[in-house]
TORMISE-73163 format. One line per 5 residues: for each residue x, y, z of C-alpha. Coordinates in Angstrom, 2 decimals, decimal comma, m for minus. Example, Ala and Ser with C-alpha at 12.3 -4.5 7.8 and 13.67 -1.06 7.14 Angstrom:
<nodes>
12,30 m4,50 7,80  13,67 m1,06 7,14
</nodes>
This chain:
<nodes>
m11,17 9,41 24,70  m14,17 11,80 24,64  m17,67 10,50 23,93  m17,71 12,52 20,70  m14,49 10,93 19,46
m15,74 7,48 20,44  m18,91 8,04 18,42  m16,89 9,26 15,42  m14,62 6,25 15,66  m17,61 3,88 15,87
m19,32 5,56 12,90  m16,13 5,20 10,84  m15,83 1,48 11,73  m19,49 0,86 10,92  m19,08 2,61 7,58
m15,96 0,56 6,82  m17,78 m2,68 7,71  m20,64 m1,68 5,43  m18,16 m1,22 2,60  m16,56 m4,60 3,26
m19,96 m6,26 3,29  m20,53 m5,07 m0,27  m17,65 m7,25 m1,57  m19,64 m10,19 m2,85  m18,27 m13,59 m3,76
m18,63 m14,52 m7,39  m18,43 m18,15 m8,43  m15,73 m19,35 m10,83  m18,43 m20,15 m13,39  m19,54 m16,54 m13,37
m15,96 m15,32 m13,69  m15,00 m17,53 m16,62  m15,87 m15,62 m19,82  m16,85 m17,40 m23,00  m13,78 m15,84 m24,63
m10,54 m14,53 m23,22  m12,08 m11,07 m23,69  m15,69 m10,08 m23,19  m15,91 m6,56 m24,60  m18,79 m6,26 m27,06
m17,00 m4,91 m30,12  m13,25 m5,59 m30,02  m10,69 m7,79 m28,21  m9,44 m6,02 m25,09  m7,56 m7,72 m22,27
m8,30 m6,36 m18,81  m5,62 m3,90 m17,71  m5,17 m5,23 m14,17  m4,99 m8,86 m15,28  m2,50 m7,88 m17,97
m0,32 m6,25 m15,30  m0,39 m9,47 m13,33  0,76 m11,29 m16,47  3,69 m8,87 m16,65  4,70 m9,53 m13,03
4,47 m13,26 m13,77  7,01 m12,79 m16,56  9,36 m11,17 m14,06  8,76 m14,11 m11,68  9,74 m16,52 m14,45
13,19 m14,93 m14,38  13,46 m15,83 m10,69  12,75 m19,47 m11,61  15,21 m19,38 m14,54  18,16 m21,59 m13,56
20,42 m20,03 m16,17  20,31 m16,71 m14,27  22,85 m16,25 m11,46  21,36 m17,10 m8,07  21,56 m13,63 m6,52
19,94 m12,16 m9,62  17,13 m14,68 m9,22  16,66 m13,42 m5,66  16,57 m9,90 m7,04  13,90 m10,75 m9,62
11,77 m12,28 m6,83  12,25 m9,07 m4,79  11,16 m7,01 m7,79  7,94 m8,99 m8,09  7,23 m8,27 m4,41
7,96 m4,55 m4,78  5,84 m4,40 m7,92  2,98 m6,14 m6,14  3,12 m3,71 m3,22  2,66 m0,72 m5,53
m0,02 m2,58 m7,47  m2,06 m3,08 m4,31  m1,54 0,49 m3,10  m2,83 2,00 m6,34  m4,55 m0,38 m8,76
m6,20 m2,90 m6,40  m7,22 m0,02 m4,15  m8,76 1,66 m7,20  m10,77 m1,46 m8,11  m12,04 m1,62 m4,53
m13,05 2,06 m4,64  m15,00 1,48 m7,87  m16,59 m1,59 m6,30  m18,08 0,62 m3,62  m19,12 3,40 m5,99
m22,08 3,95 m8,26  m19,86 3,14 m11,25  m19,01 m0,31 m9,97  m21,64 m2,04 m12,06  m20,50 m0,41 m15,33
m18,27 m2,79 m17,36  m14,85 m1,57 m18,44  m13,45 m1,97 m21,98  m12,78 m5,66 m21,28  m16,42 m6,18 m20,34
m15,77 m6,77 m16,63  m17,54 m4,99 m13,79  m15,57 m3,89 m10,72  m16,94 m6,89 m8,84  m15,77 m9,31 m11,50
m12,38 m7,61 m11,66  m11,96 m7,75 m7,89  m12,85 m11,44 m7,70  m10,74 m12,49 m10,70  m7,87 m10,32 m9,58
m7,70 m11,60 m6,00  m7,91 m15,17 m7,32  m4,98 m14,48 m9,63  m2,94 m12,72 m6,94  m3,44 m15,58 m4,49
m2,15 m17,99 m7,13  0,77 m15,67 m7,84  1,73 m15,38 m4,16  1,86 m19,18 m3,91  4,24 m19,25 m6,90
6,47 m16,62 m5,27  6,95 m18,73 m2,15  7,26 m21,91 m4,13  10,06 m20,23 m6,02  11,71 m19,17 m2,76
11,32 m22,45 m0,86  11,70 m25,05 m3,58  14,04 m23,37 m6,01  16,06 m20,51 m4,53  16,83 m21,71 m1,00
18,17 m25,11 m2,25  20,22 m23,26 m4,86  21,62 m20,93 m2,19  22,64 m23,93 m0,07  24,65 m25,26 m3,00
26,47 m21,91 m2,99  27,04 m22,27 0,79  24,53 m19,56 1,70  21,88 m20,41 4,30  19,03 m18,83 6,23
19,07 m20,24 9,75  16,28 m20,43 12,31  17,08 m19,64 15,94  16,94 m23,33 16,81  19,58 m24,12 14,19
22,17 m21,73 15,70  25,14 m23,14 17,53  26,27 m21,74 20,87  28,64 m19,13 19,39  26,05 m17,97 16,87
23,40 m17,71 19,59  25,73 m15,52 21,65  26,32 m13,34 18,61  22,56 m12,94 18,11  22,02 m12,20 21,83
24,63 m9,44 21,76  23,14 m7,94 18,61  19,67 m7,94 20,15  20,82 m6,24 23,35  22,90 m3,55 21,63
20,92 m2,83 18,47  17,37 m4,21 18,59  16,04 m3,97 22,14  16,64 m0,21 22,51  14,39 0,59 19,54
11,57 m1,88 20,20  8,19 m0,62 21,47  5,82 m3,41 22,50  2,24 m2,13 22,26  m0,49 m3,66 24,38
m4,01 m3,59 22,94  m6,86 m3,33 25,43  m9,76 m1,07 26,41  m7,46 1,78 27,37  m4,87 1,25 24,64
m6,45 1,01 21,16  m4,98 m0,87 18,21  m2,11 1,26 16,92  m2,14 3,01 13,53  0,48 0,87 11,79
2,46 2,38 8,93  1,89 1,22 5,39  4,04 m1,81 4,48  5,48 m2,04 8,02  6,33 m5,49 9,34
4,82 m6,35 12,72  4,39 m9,25 15,10  1,01 m9,90 16,73  1,27 m11,63 20,12  m1,35 m13,48 22,22
m0,48 m13,45 25,87  m2,12 m15,00 28,90  m2,25 m14,12 32,55  m4,61 m14,78 35,45  m7,16 m12,44 33,82
m7,23 m14,38 30,53  m5,83 m13,72 27,06  m4,61 m10,28 25,98  m3,07 m9,07 22,74  m0,07 m6,95 21,79
1,78 m5,77 18,71  5,53 m5,43 18,25  6,73 m3,49 15,21  9,87 m4,83 13,51  12,09 m1,74 13,24
12,50 m0,67 9,62  15,63 1,31 10,51  17,50 m1,98 11,10  18,67 m4,45 8,45  16,10 m7,14 7,79
18,63 m9,88 8,53  21,92 m10,26 10,32  24,87 m12,35 9,26  26,27 m14,80 11,77  29,68 m16,38 11,83
29,99 m19,81 10,30  32,77 m22,27 9,53  32,05 m22,28 5,81  30,00 m20,12 3,49  27,64 m17,46 4,82
24,65 m17,69 7,15  21,86 m15,25 7,95  19,10 m14,91 10,56  15,93 m12,91 9,97  15,35 m9,94 12,27
11,78 m10,96 13,10  13,01 m14,41 14,18  15,43 m12,74 16,59  12,64 m10,58 18,06  10,26 m13,56 18,34
12,92 m15,50 20,27  13,05 m12,63 22,77  9,31 m12,03 23,23  9,39 m13,41 26,76  11,84 m10,64 27,69
9,50 m8,03 26,26  6,43 m9,35 28,14  7,88 m10,67 31,39  4,59 m10,66 33,31  2,76 m12,75 30,73
3,02 m16,15 29,16  3,51 m16,18 25,36  0,68 m18,27 23,91  1,08 m17,50 20,20  2,65 m15,05 17,79
2,21 m14,19 14,12  4,24 m11,88 11,89  1,95 m9,75 9,75  2,08 m6,86 7,30  m0,57 m4,51 5,95
m0,71 m2,66 2,66  m2,81 0,51 2,55  m4,61 2,46 m0,15  m1,94 5,01 m1,13  m3,40 6,76 m4,14
m3,39 10,45 m3,24  m6,56 12,52 m3,51  m5,09 15,95 m4,24  m7,10 19,15 m4,45  m5,25 20,82 m7,30
m7,24 24,01 m6,82  m5,77 24,50 m3,36  m4,05 27,83 m2,69  m0,68 26,12 m2,17  m0,15 22,86 m4,05
3,00 22,03 m2,10  1,17 22,28 1,24  m1,76 20,28 m0,16  0,51 17,44 m1,33  2,31 17,41 2,04
m1,05 17,02 3,73  m2,03 14,22 1,32  1,22 12,38 1,96  0,31 12,10 5,63  m3,03 10,54 4,62
m1,16 7,88 2,60  0,06 6,24 5,81  m3,53 6,20 7,11  m5,27 4,78 4,06  m7,64 1,84 4,37
m5,96 m1,58 4,42  m6,22 m3,37 1,07  m4,11 m6,42 1,96  m3,18 m8,28 5,14  m0,23 m10,67 4,86
0,26 m13,25 7,62  2,34 m16,38 7,94  0,57 m19,65 7,30  m0,86 m21,65 10,19  m1,46 m18,45 12,14
m3,10 m18,95 15,51  m6,88 m18,67 15,01  m7,39 m16,25 17,89  m4,63 m13,99 16,53  m6,09 m14,17 13,03
m9,53 m13,14 14,32  m7,93 m10,33 16,35  m6,18 m8,92 13,27  m9,24 m9,27 11,06  m11,41 m7,42 13,64
m8,87 m4,68 14,24  m8,00 m4,07 10,55  m11,50 m4,79 9,18  m10,37 m6,84 6,21  m12,29 m9,50 4,31
m11,07 m13,05 3,77  m10,12 m12,23 0,16  m7,75 m9,53 1,40  m5,85 m11,97 3,60  m2,75 m13,59 2,08
m1,14 m16,47 3,98  2,48 m17,12 3,03  4,91 m19,93 3,72  8,03 m17,91 4,39  9,27 m14,50 5,48
6,96 m11,59 4,75  8,00 m8,72 2,47  10,38 m10,38 0,04  11,73 m7,02 m1,13  14,64 m7,53 1,32
16,07 m10,13 m1,04  17,26 m7,36 m3,38  20,01 m6,52 m0,88  21,80 m9,77 m1,67  22,62 m8,71 m5,24
24,70 m5,82 m3,79  26,66 m7,79 m1,18  30,42 m7,37 m1,12  32,38 m10,30 m2,43  29,41 m11,95 m4,14
29,86 m10,57 m7,67  30,46 m14,06 m9,03  26,85 m14,94 m8,20  25,45 m11,94 m10,13  25,20 m10,87 m13,75
28,43 m9,45 m15,06  27,78 m5,71 m14,95  26,89 m3,69 m18,02  29,34 m0,83 m17,72  28,50 2,38 m19,62
31,20 3,60 m22,00  32,50 7,11 m21,36  32,28 9,16 m23,44  29,64 7,91 m25,88  31,17 7,39 m29,32
28,96 10,21 m30,64  30,78 12,65 m28,36  34,30 11,20 m28,51  36,91 13,92 m28,96  34,65 16,73 m27,79
35,24 18,44 m24,46  32,84 21,20 m25,48  29,29 19,85 m25,64  28,04 22,90 m27,46  30,61 22,46 m30,24
29,64 18,81 m30,66  25,92 19,63 m30,90  26,52 22,52 m33,32  28,15 20,12 m35,76  25,21 17,71 m35,88
22,47 16,05 m33,83  23,82 13,54 m31,30  22,10 10,48 m29,85  23,02 8,64 m26,63  21,78 5,17 m25,63
21,70 4,52 m21,89  22,97 2,67 m19,92  25,28 1,34 m22,61  26,57 4,89 m23,05  27,14 6,95 m19,95
24,47 9,29 m18,61  27,37 11,57 m17,76  26,89 13,10 m21,20  23,59 14,57 m20,01  24,94 15,81 m16,67
27,99 17,23 m18,47  25,72 19,18 m20,87  23,84 20,80 m17,96  27,00 21,32 m15,91  28,76 23,07 m18,78
25,69 25,22 m19,32  25,78 26,18 m15,64  29,42 27,31 m15,83  29,48 28,84 m19,34  29,43 32,69 m19,13
27,64 32,84 m22,50  24,68 30,78 m21,33  21,82 33,08 m20,38  19,05 30,67 m19,42  18,36 27,03 m18,61
14,84 25,55 m18,57  14,19 21,95 m17,56  11,44 19,52 m16,58  12,09 17,08 m13,72  9,81 14,11 m13,02
12,02 11,72 m11,02  15,59 12,45 m9,91  18,08 10,62 m7,70  18,69 11,29 m4,02  22,02 13,02 m4,70
21,31 14,46 m8,11  24,23 16,05 m9,96  21,69 17,68 m12,27  20,03 19,50 m9,33  23,51 20,55 m8,18
24,28 21,95 m11,66  20,98 23,88 m11,78  21,68 25,38 m8,37  25,16 26,33 m9,54  23,68 27,95 m12,65
21,33 30,08 m10,56  24,20 31,11 m8,28  26,14 32,11 m11,41  23,38 34,54 m12,30  21,68 32,56 m15,05
17,92 32,51 m15,41  16,97 28,97 m14,33  13,40 27,72 m14,65  12,58 24,22 m13,45  9,29 22,39 m13,52
9,40 19,90 m10,64  6,45 17,54 m10,92  5,23 17,23 m7,32  2,60 14,66 m8,35  5,12 12,01 m9,50
3,70 9,02 m7,64  5,80 7,84 m4,65  8,41 10,53 m5,43  6,31 13,41 m4,10  8,29 13,86 m0,89
11,63 13,66 m2,67  10,49 16,23 m5,26  9,18 18,61 m2,59  12,64 18,61 m1,03  14,35 19,35 m4,34
11,83 22,08 m5,21  12,62 23,90 m1,94  16,37 23,65 m2,51  16,06 24,98 m6,05  13,90 27,88 m4,91
16,31 28,70 m2,12  19,16 28,88 m4,69  17,21 31,40 m6,79  15,69 29,12 m9,43  12,17 29,82 m10,64
10,29 26,62 m9,73  6,97 25,53 m11,22  5,11 22,77 m9,35  3,31 21,32 m12,38  0,06 22,13 m14,13
m3,41 21,89 m12,68  m5,08 18,65 m13,72  m2,00 17,35 m15,58  1,24 15,63 m14,76  4,29 16,95 m16,63
6,03 13,80 m17,77  8,05 15,09 m20,75  11,85 15,00 m20,59  13,46 18,16 m21,95  16,27 20,66 m21,23
16,53 23,96 m23,09  19,74 26,01 m22,90  19,82 29,53 m24,37  23,34 30,62 m25,28  24,75 33,86 m26,65
27,02 33,30 m29,67  28,67 35,41 m32,36  25,73 35,17 m34,72  23,10 35,75 m32,06  21,25 33,56 m29,54
21,25 29,81 m30,11  19,05 27,24 m28,37  20,48 23,87 m27,40  18,23 20,99 m26,38  18,29 17,57 m24,83
15,11 15,48 m25,20  14,79 11,95 m23,94  12,68 8,90 m23,28  13,70 8,62 m19,63  14,00 10,61 m16,42
16,86 12,89 m15,50  17,88 10,39 m12,86  21,56 9,40 m12,85  20,78 6,46 m10,54  18,07 4,67 m12,58
19,96 5,54 m15,78  22,38 2,75 m14,83  19,74 0,05 m15,28  16,92 1,64 m17,35  17,33 1,52 m21,11
16,63 4,95 m22,61  17,53 7,15 m25,56  18,32 10,85 m25,69  18,78 13,40 m28,46  20,97 16,51 m28,37
20,19 19,14 m31,02  20,41 22,86 m31,75  18,05 22,66 m34,73  16,31 26,04 m34,79  12,86 24,59 m35,37
13,27 22,37 m32,35  14,47 25,43 m30,42  11,34 27,37 m31,34  9,18 24,45 m30,29  10,99 24,13 m26,98
10,54 27,82 m26,17  6,85 27,56 m27,01  6,47 24,44 m24,86  8,03 26,10 m21,82  5,90 29,22 m22,34
2,83 26,95 m22,18  4,14 25,18 m19,07  5,22 28,29 m17,14  2,60 30,83 m18,24  m0,73 31,29 m19,90
0,51 30,98 m23,48  m1,85 29,44 m26,02  m0,57 26,00 m27,19  1,10 26,63 m30,57  1,32 24,65 m33,76
4,69 23,01 m33,27  7,26 22,68 m36,07  8,66 19,30 m35,08  7,47 18,24 m31,66  4,29 16,35 m30,89
2,94 17,32 m27,50  0,20 15,96 m25,22  m2,47 16,59 m24,11  m3,25 18,71 m27,18  m2,05 17,07 m30,37
m0,23 13,86 m29,53  m3,29 11,62 m29,65  m4,34 13,14 m32,99  m0,81 12,62 m34,32  m0,62 8,92 m33,43
m4,12 8,24 m34,69  m3,40 10,00 m37,98  m0,12 8,09 m38,45  m1,88 4,74 m37,93  m4,70 5,75 m40,31
m2,15 6,73 m42,94  m0,48 3,33 m42,77  m3,94 1,75 m43,11  m4,71 3,81 m46,20  m1,28 3,05 m47,71
m1,84 m0,69 m47,24  m5,22 m0,48 m48,95  m3,63 1,47 m51,82  m0,90 m1,17 m52,27  1,85 1,12 m50,96
4,54 0,02 m48,48  3,14 0,07 m44,97  4,16 m1,01 m41,51  4,24 0,05 m37,87  6,79 m0,62 m35,16
6,25 0,63 m31,62  8,19 0,04 m28,43  6,34 1,20 m25,32  6,09 0,31 m21,65  2,33 m0,13 m21,79
m0,41 m0,34 m24,43  m3,83 0,40 m22,89  m5,61 3,12 m24,90  m8,80 1,64 m26,48  m8,87 4,05 m29,44
m5,26 3,33 m30,41  m5,96 m0,41 m30,10  m9,04 m0,18 m32,33  m7,03 1,68 m34,99  m4,27 m0,92 m34,84
m6,86 m3,66 m35,37  m8,21 m1,79 m38,43  m4,68 m1,40 m39,77  m4,04 m5,11 m39,28  m7,24 m5,95 m41,14
m6,04 m3,73 m44,02  m2,81 m5,73 m44,20  m0,42 m3,50 m42,23  2,32 m5,53 m40,56  2,54 m4,31 m36,97
5,33 m5,26 m34,57  5,03 m4,16 m30,97  7,49 m4,46 m28,09  5,44 m3,87 m24,94  7,31 m4,50 m21,70
4,36 m4,39 m19,30  0,59 m4,03 m19,70  m0,80 m4,93 m23,12  m4,58 m4,78 m23,53  m4,33 m5,47 m27,26
m4,84 m9,12 m28,18  m2,63 m10,21 m31,10  m3,20 m13,05 m33,55  m7,02 m13,06 m33,39  m8,24 m14,35 m36,75
m9,74 m11,61 m38,91  m8,91 m8,90 m36,38  m5,23 m8,87 m35,39  m3,65 m11,50 m37,65  m0,90 m9,08 m38,69
0,06 m7,96 m35,19  2,83 m9,49 m33,09  3,50 m8,48 m29,50  6,81 m9,09 m27,76  7,91 m8,39 m24,19
11,59 m8,10 m23,26  12,41 m8,91 m19,64  16,15 m9,02 m18,93  19,01 m7,74 m16,83  17,99 m4,14 m17,52
14,54 m2,53 m17,40  13,36 m1,65 m20,91  12,12 1,95 m20,74  12,70 3,64 m24,11  9,76 4,53 m26,38
10,33 4,30 m30,13  7,83 4,61 m32,98  8,57 3,79 m36,64  6,07 4,30 m39,48  6,79 2,92 m42,98
5,19 5,95 m44,68  5,03 4,46 m48,21  8,77 3,71 m48,17  9,94 7,01 m46,63  10,23 5,84 m43,01
9,61 8,20 m40,13  11,00 7,69 m36,61  9,83 9,24 m33,38  10,96 8,88 m29,77  9,68 10,33 m26,54
8,21 10,02 m23,08  4,69 8,78 m23,92  3,22 5,30 m23,69  0,02 4,38 m25,51  m2,20 4,95 m22,49
m5,10 7,36 m21,90  m3,16 9,07 m19,12  m0,17 9,78 m21,41  m2,23 11,00 m24,35  m4,91 12,96 m22,49
m3,83 13,76 m18,93  m0,11 14,50 m19,09  2,30 16,89 m20,74  4,23 14,48 m22,93  6,75 15,04 m25,70
7,46 12,96 m28,79  10,10 14,13 m31,26  11,31 12,99 m34,70  14,75 11,61 m35,52  15,70 13,20 m38,85
19,51 13,04 m39,07  20,26 10,24 m41,62  23,03 8,74 m39,47  20,82 8,67 m36,37  17,92 7,22 m38,37
20,15 4,40 m39,52  21,36 3,85 m35,98  17,76 3,67 m34,74  16,91 1,04 m37,38  19,89 m0,99 m36,11
18,65 m0,64 m32,51  15,19 m1,87 m33,55  16,63 m4,79 m35,54  18,83 m5,81 m32,62  15,86 m5,85 m30,23
13,82 m7,91 m32,69  16,65 m10,43 m33,03  16,70 m11,05 m29,25  16,01 m14,67 m28,38  17,15 m14,85 m24,74
14,94 m12,18 m23,13  11,92 m12,14 m25,46  8,46 m13,57 m24,88  5,69 m13,58 m27,48  2,09 m12,87 m26,55
m0,36 m15,51 m27,79  m4,01 m15,00 m28,83  m5,13 m16,30 m25,41  m3,14 m13,43 m23,82  m0,53 m15,76 m22,31
3,17 m15,36 m23,12  5,76 m17,89 m24,09  9,51 m17,67 m24,51  10,79 m17,75 m28,07  11,79 m21,21 m29,21
15,59 m21,21 m29,10  16,07 m24,50 m30,96  18,32 m24,07 m33,99  18,74 m20,36 m33,34  21,75 m18,33 m32,38
21,17 m17,01 m28,88  20,94 m13,22 m29,12  20,76 m11,09 m25,99  20,01 m7,58 m27,22  21,06 m5,90 m23,98
24,48 m7,55 m24,01  24,84 m6,83 m27,73  24,06 m3,13 m27,24  26,78 m3,03 m24,59  29,29 m4,65 m26,93
28,25 m2,36 m29,79  28,83 0,74 m27,62  32,30 m0,52 m26,63  33,18 m1,45 m30,20  32,07 1,86 m31,69
34,04 3,84 m29,11  37,11 1,65 m29,65  36,88 2,27 m33,42  36,79 6,02 m32,78  39,86 5,79 m30,58
41,67 3,72 m33,23  40,88 6,24 m35,96  42,18 9,07 m33,79  45,38 7,10 m33,06  45,95 6,47 m36,74
45,32 10,10 m37,65  47,81 11,28 m35,02  50,41 8,68 m36,00  51,86 10,67 m38,89  50,90 14,12 m37,71
53,89 16,47 m38,29  55,32 18,30 m35,33  55,10 22,07 m35,62  56,75 24,83 m33,62  57,25 28,61 m33,64
59,54 30,09 m36,37  62,53 32,18 m35,33  63,31 34,76 m37,99  66,95 35,10 m36,86  67,81 31,47 m37,69
</nodes>
């Protein structure tokens, strides 16, 4: 290494150490506020702490003995995956603010970055202990009862040991790369979230250190033969048992599996000449971000611990010692194992076709008759892919325009859009390259679409395009007609199997005009219009929601019927929260279903007495956004892609649309009522911001997700029965022969 590079490396380390030194320790007395919120003028729960509360609700499902055992493993894996992303983005953000000039400025909850960091790390450490308590004390004993075991190397019998030895020689050893760390071989740049083993070795010259990376291309565990049930051995345990073969000239003194999580929030220059190239460059930086968490196994050798701390430059608060295997996300694989269905939830199988579209092969004919609504995953997402596929093949379709935020790895929608371009249609696709952790996937799709002849937009400068909309322009006898699909969820056929979402098909001309205007804004320099029906962020959606809440407040004060229902993923925006408090104080009954973060504090006397907050955590991930306003007895319903967060209202292109068809309005009311009747999956937020399960005593156990599935099956069956009855007495007809 040149002297210049050594100096640069030293400067970088010194700068990093200076940053770490700024992380001060705050006593518990300082952290404990006099109230559960400390903002000066209104109750506001800290966003990061609220997210941790959400992940705790998911963890509760892993503890829940009524859930099938493999589903409990899956819930635990979800909490681990969630926590990884939380560290990479949110914890990293708090640490950045801690080191910036803004770190001393309190947020809406009244906490400085230092207070947030200390309270957050305290809460995460407690949470991590609960994760491994769940694994060791609850799940592993339950697995044993089902004749499923994790075995250590010492527990293997002779035949199993031979099986492991053969697997190591054929599959593991060829891809291992032991890395010595000394004056000539610096500590390696380890990939984000990679699993590694630190090793302390000794020879005549004293102790030396090395790192062995556990190959991510191999399965995290292997199954070994057993007389009864099923048995598994962790991959890192196999590698550890073979360390002496990897370092034959040294004596193994100690080893410690470890894992690092890095700051992965991209810093993208959106004014760059080529956004795609800029994002590619930023993605490489993601793997090199500063460590924000070091996970090690408990009782780690002190010399190894010091070695890792020095090499990774982490503080004690960033070190998490665990009492089990690192990276619990691997547990999700068990819920997909062959032959183990009886230990999982019975699947929720989408009905095909949705009852709304039963009897229609031609999607355009069905939509011309009336607006159609589909409810996923209870009704198949195939209806959406069929709509785009038919548009791609239809000779009368002239143009297709679509926004894509997240799509699957083998997307049939992408295939249909490519087919449409090859068929000579004008295809315009906005592929949002800035969709977090899907950037690389979306870059690949953007290139394929461009290669096929589609006109691809990479998003808008300074904004993420998060709205979900397809516009199809079709030539018909009476002129051009515009067909639309608008939804609450992504055009992702994979996640549509376990995300709950709603979609609307329409050819209403006013919607069509709005859609054309929206795409003109997205693809060109068109001035944002005054929309007929749609409500669009960042210009207009905030004003719309605030006006609707104010109207309900005024109606309550005037003695008119008032009320607000909202189902969102997150409720964070301070201005929306303040208006909801004012509405509550005016007597407006407000019911909120908020799956994740909720910074609003319900049930505070004199402030939010009339607000209830529910969170539904179940077999499926609740993702739909629904808004209902009483409007003096003339209820209005809206759906769309936007949560009540600053980013959705001010920094994204979002779309919210009304439901106006009387049949679909009634169906939406039934959907809302069914969710509010749920007892099994629902938790209520208390005024101290904690959540508790609904009291089931004396109540019929309603599971809204199961009931939606049964409703979809029943409605389709009724349609089939009606068709059967109508055809039962249908006269046979044939051609007439005049000679007879």
